N, C-alpha and C positions, 0 to 999 in steps of 0.2 A: 922814375916812371912807375914802377911796382907800387910804391908807397902812395903816390897820388892816385893810382887806380883804386887801390883799396879805400882810401879815404872817401872817394867818389861814392863807392858802393856803400859805406857805411852812412853817408848822408843821404842817399836815396831811401837806405832801409828806415833811418830814423823818422823820415818824412811819409813813411808808407806809401810812398810812390812805386817802389819795385820789391815784391817779396816772392820767395818762393816756399812751397812746403813740401818737405821731404817725410816719406814714410818707409819703413823696412818691418816686412812681416814674414814670419816663419810658421809653418804649420807641419804638423807631424801627422800622417794618415796610417792608422792600424787597422787592417782588414783580412778578410779571408783569402785574398789572392796575394798581395804583396804590400809590405809595409814601406812606406817611402815619406820623402820631406820635399815641401815646396817653399821656396824662398821667393820673395816678390820685393823688387825696389821701385817705389813711385815718387814720382817728382811731378808737383801741379804748379801752376801760376796763374793768377786770375788778376786781370786789371781792367776794370770798366767792363768794355765789350769784348774784351780779349780773354781767351782761355787756352792754355797750353797743358797739355797732358802726356805724360810718358810712364808707361809700367812695363818692366823686364821681370820676367818670371823665369825661375830654375826649377827643374823637377830631376828626380831620379828614380822615377816609377817604371824605366823601361820601355815605354811605349816607343820612344825615337832613340836614335843613335846619341850616345854623348857627344857633346860639341867638339872635344879634344881628348876623347879616351878616357879610361879610367884614371890614367897617371895623373893627368893635370886637374880635372874637374870631378872626380870620384864618382861617374856615372852620370852627372847632372847634365842635362841639353838645355839649351835657351829658347824661350818662348816670349813672343812679344804680344801682350794682350793690347796696349794701347800705345800708340806713339803720332800724335797730330794735334790739330788746332781747331778751335772752334770761335767763329767770330758772330756775333749776337748783335744785331741792331733793333731790336724790339720786334718789328714785323717781319724782318729778313733775318736767316740764320744761315751761315755757311760753315760745314764741317769737312776738313779734308785730312787725309792721313790713314795710318792703319788704327781703325777705332772699332769698339764694339758697337753694334748698332741693333736698332729695333723696330718692330713693327708700330703702327700708330694706334692698335688696340691695347690696352691694359690686361694681358690675359697670357697664363702660361701656355695658351694653346694658340698663339697667333698664327696666322696661316702663310703670309707673305715673307716675313722676315722672322728667323727663329727667337723664340723668347729667351732663349740661352745666353743670348748677346755673343754670338761668335765674332771674333774680330777679322777684319779684311780691310784692304785698301779701298777706301770709299771717297767720293765727292758728293756732297749731299747739299743741295739748296732747298731752304724750306721758307714759305712766305705765309703769313697768316693775319688776317685782320678780324673785324667784328663779325663778318658774314662769311667771308670766303677764306679757303685754305688751299695751299697747293705745295706738293713736295717731288723733286726729281733726284733721284740718288743712283749715282753709278757704283756698281761694285766688281772690283776685279777678281776674276776667277782663277785663270790661269795665264801666265805670260813668260814666254820663252822657259816652258819648263826643261829640266835637264833629266825628266824621266820619261819624256815623250809624250805629254799632254798637248792637246792643240791648244793655240790661244784661244781664249774664252772670256766674255764679258757679260755682265748683266745690267740691266737698268730696272728700277722700280718707280713707280708714280702712283700719286694720290690726288684726286681732285674732291673738294668737299665745300659744303655749306653748313653753317650753323644756324638754328634757329631754337631759342631759348635754351634749354638744357640738352639739347640734342645735337648731335653732328651727324651727318650722312655724306658718305665718300663713295666714289668709284676708284678703284684699285687696279693695279696692273703690273705685270712685270714681263721682261723678256730676257733670254739668254740666247746670245749670238757666237758664231765661230769665225775663226781665222784671224781674228784680230780681239784684242784684250780690251781696247775702248774705241766704239763708235760714238763719235762726239755728238751725233744728231739725235740719239736716242735720248741723251742728256739734256740738249740745249732746246730742241724742239717740244714745245709743250702740247703738240697735237698727240692723242694716245699713239702707242707703239704699233698697234696693228696697221694704221693707216701709213706710218711713216715706213715701213716694211713692205707693205703692198705696193708703195709708189716707187720705192728706190730700186728694188730688186727686178721690177718689171722690165724686160728688155724692149728696145726700140725707142729708147731715149738717150740722149749724149750724157746725162748725169747719172746714169744706173750705175749701182755700186752697191757693195754689201754682200751678205750672204743669207741664207735662209735662217730663220730664227724660231725658238718656241716662245710662243707667247701665251700668257695666263691672265685673266681678269676676272673682277668679281665687285663685290660690293661689302660696305660694313656700316652700321648704324648703332650710335651708342648714345646713352643717357647719363649724366653726371649731376649729382646735387651734394650737398654737404656731407650726406650719411650714405649715399649708395653709388655705385657704378654697375651698370648694366649694359651689354653689347651684344651684337650678333654680326657674324662674317661669314662670307660665302667665297669660295674660289673655283673658278671653273677653268679646266686644263683643256677640257674638249667636252662636247655635248653632243647627244645623238637627236638631230632634227629630222631624222627619216621616219621616226614615230608619228610626226605630223605631216611631213612633206610627202614621204612615200613608205606608208605603212606596210606594205606588201615586199619591199626591198629589204636587203640586209640591215641589221641593227648593230651598228658599232656602239662599243661600251661608252657609257658616261663616264668622264674622268673629272670628280668634282671632290672638294672638301668642304666642310663646314666647320664653325666653331660658335659657342654660344655660352653665356655664363655672366658672372659678375661677384660683386663683393658687397656686403653692408657692414656698416661700422655699428657695434653695440656696447652697451657697458661692459659687456665681458671681452671684448676684442674684436678686431676685423675678421668676418668669416667670409669666405668665398667657395663657390660651386662653378665648375665647369664641365663642359662636355664638347668633345671633338671627334672628328673621322673624316676619312677619306676612302673612296672607292679604288678597287684595284686599278693599277696603271698610272694614276696619277701622280704627277710630276717626272713621269719618264718620257725619254726621247721617242719620237714616233718610229724612226727606222735606223738601222746599226750605224750606218755612215753618218748621220748627224747627232754628234755626241753633246747635243744641247739639253740634257737633263737638268732640272731645277736643283742642281747640287754643286758643290764647292769643285768636286774633282769628277771626270767622267769616267771613273773606275769605282771599285769597292774595296780594292787591296793594296797594299805597298809592300815592298822587300825591305825587312831589316831583320837581320837574324832569322831568314826565311819569310813565308809570305804570311802577312798578317792583315786583319780586315780594318778597313777604316770604319770607325763608329758611325753607325747611322746618324746619331745625335749630333754629331761634328761634320757631317757631309751635306745634310739638308739645308739648303738656304732659307726654306720655309718652315712649315710645321714640323717639329723635331721628330713625331711618330711616324712621319712619311704617310706612305699609302697603305691600303687594305688593313685598316684598324677601325676600333671604335675606343675611345678614351674618356675616362671619369676621373676628376680630381676635386678634392676639398682641400681648402687651405685655412689656416690661422695664423694671426700676428696679433702682437700685444705687447706693451711695455710695462713690465712689473717691477718696482722698485728699482728703477734705471736699467734693468735688464729686458733688452730686445729680443723677442721670442719669435720666431718663424717656424711654421711647421707645414706639411702637406701628406696627404695619402693620396695615392694614386692607383687605379684599376685600368689595364690595357689588355684589350683582345687583339691579336695580331695575325695574319695570315702571310703568305709568301710576299717579301719584298724584294724588288730588283731596280734599286734607285738609278742605275745606269744602263741597265738592259732592256731594250724596247720588248714589251709584251711578255716580260719573264722568260720562261723557258720555251715559248714558242716562237717560231718565225714570224707570225704575223697574229693579229688579233683573233682571226676567222678560225684558227686552230683551237682557241681556247673556249670557243662557242660564242655565239652572238649574244649581245646585250649586256648590262652592266653587272659586275662582280664585285661582292663585297663579302669577305669572311666566309666563303663557299669551298674552302681547302678541305681536303681530308682531315688535317690536322691542324690545330691552332695553339699559338702560345698566349697564356694567362699570366700576367705579371702584376704583383703587388708591390707597391714601393712606397716606403714610409720615410719621411725626412724631418728631422727636428734640429734647430738650430739656435744657439744662444750667444749673444755678444754682450760685454758689458767692460766698465773701466775699473781697473784697480790699480790704485796708487798712480794714476795716470796712464797706464798702460791696457791698450785695448784686448781684452781677451776673446778667443773664438772659441766655443765647442759645439762640436755637430755630431749626429747620429744618423746613420742610413741604413734601414734594413730593407733588404728586398728578396722576394722569392719568385722564381720564376718557373712555370710550369710548360714542358714541351719548349724550351728555349731556342729562339732562332738562332741559328749557326749557318755559318758560310757553307754553301754546297754549291758543287758543279752544275751547270744548266745542261739541257739536253744536248745528246751529238748532234742533232739536226738544226740547232739554233746557231744562226750564223753570226751573232755577236761574240758567243762564248765568254762573256762577262758573268761571273759567280753570282749566285742569288743567295739571299737568306731566307731559310726555311725552318719551319718548327721542326724539332728534333724529338727524340725520346729522352734527353736529358733534362733533369729537373736541378735547379741550383738555388741554394741560399747564400746571399751574399750579405756582408756586414762592413760598413766602414765608420770609424770613430776618429773624429778630427779635434785635435788639440792645438791652438796657435795663439800667436800675441803679434801686436803690432805697435811699433815705436813711430811717433810722429815728431817732426821737427820744424 
């Protein structure tokens, strides 16, 4: 029986009907904080419209508790970057599983879905024809958490039209509580705001669901053979009193923007980008509603003491979060079969409170009326340089990378005020300046 099965597999492989690709990668990171290794095992299978992807990672950087202690795995913990399926039928595409996922704009500063490509359990339906495109994506946030997080889920949608080299789209997202998956947000193509408004209003026999945090906005981009240009805006909340009731209170605008693009030249591809967000953007409105636009409704976790959840690994959308302005230049090229990618970023940031409504205040009125942006007494200034090379040597893919970062008045986790009802900690500019470097050396074997 085993011999017959083996012969069957060999026949399939010889006919190129059924094939897998395996890869094994080892990275060594030497930096100013902790030298560590990363090991990646990846398997992919592509056949006509079906794509399978699995990617398991192991790290010993001390960020999380080792999976089975020092004895068995020498300090390594496991992390799954990808594990899922993609079915692509030309105009229709369905993705599901734990997958890295991205926004619809080609930018390091995408607003609705982080450009870092954080993995999450997703179900994504995508349709596109010559004129119209539509996408609905479910994102699991918290389900049956063992450390007390409420069940939370999110849904991202975009509706767009194409005309010539341009695309224009309405984008929106919602985070909801007390369930990790609300099927109507995913299946119903009507904008999320109306779904929420209809279903949670009492007095109807089909009333269900809970309050949700909705954000919305637009994008416009242009693509041709040599360049890509885009603009994107996100509105978490906007002050309409300036028009409807100018003599009344003026609540803060909670908005984010991103714009830029790249151009291909004979010297390589050069990109310039700018983004920012006003204070309180992406935050929940009240402490009892933990629907911040983050993967976790907190900023700390416990392992060998209290540790901060990295801002870049918590925000669902724009990875710099609220209360900042950022600028980035990028460069990429292929020279003598060497892939070169580099970037230089400058970010100015104030107080950030991803999961704490209104920062250290009980409500927005304590912080003063109107919109706030970088008006804190102290600000962080961060300069970040990245340069990466990859190339093949004797059939082995080699990776080299360098990251240099200097941070002035570095953001650090700080207690909120005693009168703040949420008591979730904040990230505040400190008196600490830091220089960080990381050198990466790695190789990958594929079969």
